[in-house]
C-alpha positions in Angstrom: -88.8 51.9 32.1 -89.3 55.8 31.1 -90.7 57.6 34.0 -93.9 60.0 32.7 -95.3 60.4 36.1 -94.5 62.8 39.1 -96.3 63.7 42.2 -95.7 66.9 43.9 -97.2 66.9 48.0 -98.4 70.3 48.3 -100.8 70.3 51.3 -98.4 71.6 54.0 -99.8 74.6 56.2 -96.9 76.5 55.8 -96.1 77.1 59.5 -92.9 78.0 59.6 -93.7 81.0 56.8 -96.7 82.5 58.2 -98.1 85.1 58.6 -97.0 85.1 54.6 -98.9 81.9 54.1 -101.9 82.5 56.2 -104.0 83.1 52.7 -101.4 82.4 50.2 -100.0 78.5 49.8 -96.5 78.7 50.7 -96.3 76.5 47.0 -97.2 79.9 45.6 -94.7 82.4 47.5 -92.7 83.8 44.7 -88.9 83.4 43.4 -88.6 86.7 41.5 -91.7 86.7 39.2 -92.5 82.4 39.5 -94.5 80.6 42.4 -92.2 78.1 44.1 -94.6 75.3 42.3 -93.7 76.4 39.0 -90.3 75.7 39.5 -90.9 72.1 40.3 -93.5 71.6 37.8 -91.3 73.0 34.9 -88.3 70.9 36.3 -90.6 67.4 36.4 -91.3 68.6 32.4 -87.8 69.1 31.6 -87.0 65.8 32.4 -89.8 64.3 30.6 -92.7 63.8 32.7 -96.0 64.3 30.9 -98.7 63.4 33.9 -98.5 65.4 37.4 -100.5 65.0 40.6 -100.4 67.9 42.7 -101.8 66.7 46.4 -103.4 69.7 47.5 -105.8 71.0 51.0 -108.2 73.2 51.9 -108.1 76.9 50.8 -104.8 75.8 48.2 -107.4 76.2 45.0 -105.3 79.3 43.4 -102.3 76.4 42.6 -105.3 74.9 40.0 -105.6 78.8 38.8 -102.3 79.3 38.5 -101.9 76.3 36.0 -105.1 76.8 34.5 -105.4 79.2 31.0 -106.7 82.8 32.0 -108.6 83.5 28.8 -109.8 87.5 29.9 -105.9 88.2 30.8 -104.4 86.6 27.6 -106.8 88.2 25.1 -105.9 91.6 27.0 -102.2 90.6 26.3 -103.0 89.9 22.5 -104.1 93.4 22.0 -100.8 94.7 22.8 -98.3 93.9 20.4 -95.2 95.0 22.8 -96.3 92.0 25.4 -95.9 89.0 23.0 -93.8 87.9 25.0 -95.5 88.3 28.2 -98.5 86.3 26.8 -96.2 83.5 25.4 -95.0 82.8 29.1 -98.7 82.8 30.3 -99.9 80.6 28.1 -96.9 78.2 28.5 -98.2 77.4 32.1 -101.1 76.1 31.6 -99.1 73.7 28.6 -96.5 72.4 30.8 -97.9 68.8 31.6 -101.2 67.0 32.5 -101.8 68.5 35.7 -104.6 66.9 37.9 -105.2 67.3 41.7 -106.6 65.6 45.1 -107.1 66.5 48.2 -105.3 65.4 51.5 -108.4 65.9 53.7 -106.6 65.1 56.8 -103.0 66.6 58.1 -101.1 63.1 58.5 -98.0 63.9 57.0 -96.1 63.1 53.7 -96.5 59.2 54.1 -100.1 59.8 54.0 -99.8 62.4 51.6 -98.2 60.4 49.0 -100.7 57.1 50.0 -103.7 59.6 48.8 -102.0 59.0 45.6 -101.7 55.5 44.9 -104.3 55.2 41.8 -102.8 58.0 40.1 -99.5 55.6 40.6 -100.9 52.5 39.6 -98.1 49.6 38.8 -95.7 52.6 37.4 -92.7 54.0 39.2 -93.2 57.8 39.9 -91.2 61.0 40.6 -91.7 62.9 43.7 -90.9 66.2 44.1 -91.5 67.9 47.4 -93.1 71.2 47.2 -91.3 72.9 49.9 -88.1 72.1 47.6 -87.2 74.3 44.7 -83.6 72.5 43.2 -82.4 74.9 40.0 -80.0 73.3 37.5 -81.1 74.6 34.1 -79.2 72.0 31.9 -80.0 68.9 33.7 -83.0 68.4 36.4 -82.6 67.3 39.5 -85.6 64.8 39.3 -84.0 63.8 35.7 -80.9 62.4 37.2 -82.7 60.4 39.8 -84.8 58.8 37.1 -82.0 58.1 35.1 -80.6 56.2 38.1 -83.9 54.3 38.4 -83.9 53.7 35.0 -80.9 52.0 35.2 -80.9 50.3 38.7 -84.6 49.6 39.0 -84.5 50.3 42.6 -86.2 53.2 44.6 -84.0 56.0 44.4 -84.1 59.3 47.4 -82.2 62.2 46.1 -79.8 63.6 48.5 -77.2 66.3 49.2 -74.4 67.2 51.9 -75.6 69.4 54.8 -73.4 70.6 57.4 -72.9 68.9 60.9 -74.4 71.6 62.7 -77.7 71.0 60.5 -77.9 67.3 60.0 -79.9 66.7 63.0 -82.9 68.9 61.4 -83.1 66.5 58.6 -82.1 62.8 58.4 -78.9 61.0 57.9 -77.9 58.1 55.7 -75.8 54.9 55.9 -74.5 54.8 52.6 -72.1 52.3 50.6 -70.8 54.3 47.3 -71.4 51.9 44.5 -68.0 50.9 42.2 -67.8 53.1 38.8 -70.2 55.6 40.0 -69.5 58.7 41.0 -73.1 59.9 42.7 -75.2 56.7 43.3 -74.5 54.9 46.6 -76.4 52.2 48.3 -78.4 53.5 51.2 -79.0 50.7 53.8 -80.1 52.8 56.9 -82.1 56.3 57.1 -82.3 57.7 60.9 -84.9 60.8 61.3 -83.4 63.8 62.9 -80.8 62.0 64.1 -78.9 62.6 67.8 -74.8 63.9 67.2 -74.2 59.7 68.0 -76.4 58.5 65.6 -75.0 60.3 62.7 -73.8 57.9 59.9 -72.9 60.3 57.5 -73.7 64.4 56.1 -75.9 62.8 53.7 -79.7 64.0 54.0 -82.8 63.5 52.0 -83.7 66.7 50.2 -86.9 67.3 48.5 -86.4 64.6 45.2 -87.4 60.5 45.3 -88.1 58.2 42.5 -90.6 55.5 44.0 -90.9 52.1 42.4 -94.4 50.7 42.9 -93.4 48.5 45.7 -93.7 51.7 47.8 -97.5 51.8 48.2 -97.9 48.7 49.7 -95.4 49.3 52.6 -96.9 52.5 52.9 -100.4 51.2 53.6 -98.9 48.2 56.0 -97.2 51.2 57.7 -100.1 53.1 58.0 -101.9 50.5 59.2 -99.8 49.9 62.4 -99.2 53.4 63.3 -101.0 54.6 66.4 -103.7 56.8 66.2 -102.8 60.6 66.3 -99.2 59.3 65.3 -96.9 60.1 62.1 -95.8 57.3 60.2 -92.5 59.0 58.6 -91.4 58.0 55.0 -88.3 57.7 56.0 -88.7 54.7 58.2 -90.7 53.0 55.1 -87.1 54.1 52.9 -85.2 52.5 55.6 -86.7 49.2 55.7 -86.2 49.1 52.3 -82.4 50.1 52.6 -82.3 46.9 55.1 -83.3 44.8 52.1 -80.9 45.9 49.4 -83.2 47.9 47.7 -82.4 51.8 48.1 -80.1 54.0 46.1 -78.9 57.4 47.4 -78.4 59.9 44.2 -76.2 63.0 45.2 -78.0 65.0 42.8 -76.4 68.4 41.0 -78.3 71.8 41.5 -78.8 74.4 44.1 -81.9 73.6 46.5 -84.0 75.8 48.1 -86.1 75.5 51.2 -89.2 77.4 50.5 -90.7 76.3 54.1 -88.1 78.4 55.5 -87.9 82.4 55.6 -84.2 82.5 55.2 -84.5 79.6 52.2 -87.2 82.2 50.4 -84.6 85.1 50.8 -81.8 83.1 49.6 -83.8 81.8 46.3 -85.2 85.7 45.5 -81.6 86.7 45.7 -79.7 84.1 43.8 -82.2 83.8 41.0 -82.7 87.5 40.8 -78.9 87.7 40.3 -79.0 85.3 37.4 -82.2 87.2 35.9 -82.1 87.7 32.2 -84.1 91.0 32.8 -83.2 92.7 36.6 -79.9 90.6 36.9 -77.2 93.3 36.2 -79.2 96.4 37.6 -79.8 93.5 40.8 -76.3 93.0 41.2 -75.1 96.6 41.2 -77.9 97.6 43.7 -76.2 94.4 46.1 -73.0 96.0 45.8 -74.0 99.3 46.9 -76.2 97.8 49.6 -73.7 96.0 51.3 -71.4 99.0 51.7 -73.7 100.9 53.9 -73.8 97.4 56.6 
């Protein structure tokens, strides 16, 4: 079944990047000349996704404005022939996909945020691109890689990459078994959130990309009903339950992933994207070469 729907959870408070996120949503922090969330929407569109639901909360209306037409700006650019390419790039943002929005009115974590999208998903599988995670692969979008795996096997797929042993405790650890004949697809049978050293099963961690089958939403609903007031339901617990039943895959996706909820991740993203930018790349590279000589 071709996947045409995607969800982007973008309701987080961005506390790890304060004070920058005090009045500007972290999803709108730039990577060179585009806000982080635009990279996610472009990735989804490149994978053939046509309908996107962005889950926001109070104070994030600027995200909606960014993906809308700005008629005053466009009219101004139309009057200057030298800015034709810039005009096209601005207009293109509004036409990437059919984008709708819903608010998560209470900060109750990722599982609850996704449950807010159950009507949008209906009985269809949906791609999920976490708002914190930008993954750049211009030849083969990461979410498209997961969609192909779902379409082949018909199981929920979590996108993973290997992290270092000293960092795995900040994420989750997956128990996986390779599938014969596949280089990147694995059966996933267990997940432990923020594992202790003795609980680490592998260095594979879920990093911002998922394709969920429709069976996920009843499981999330049941989990929310059984979660005590004041506690958060971890989405990884739902995935782990699926894994125990043989209904979960892990896909080691190709692409450079940047954590935009982390100050160092933001700087890495800006630096590496700037180096390959067609407009400033060569000048920036020369600047860095001279800069490092002073340290």
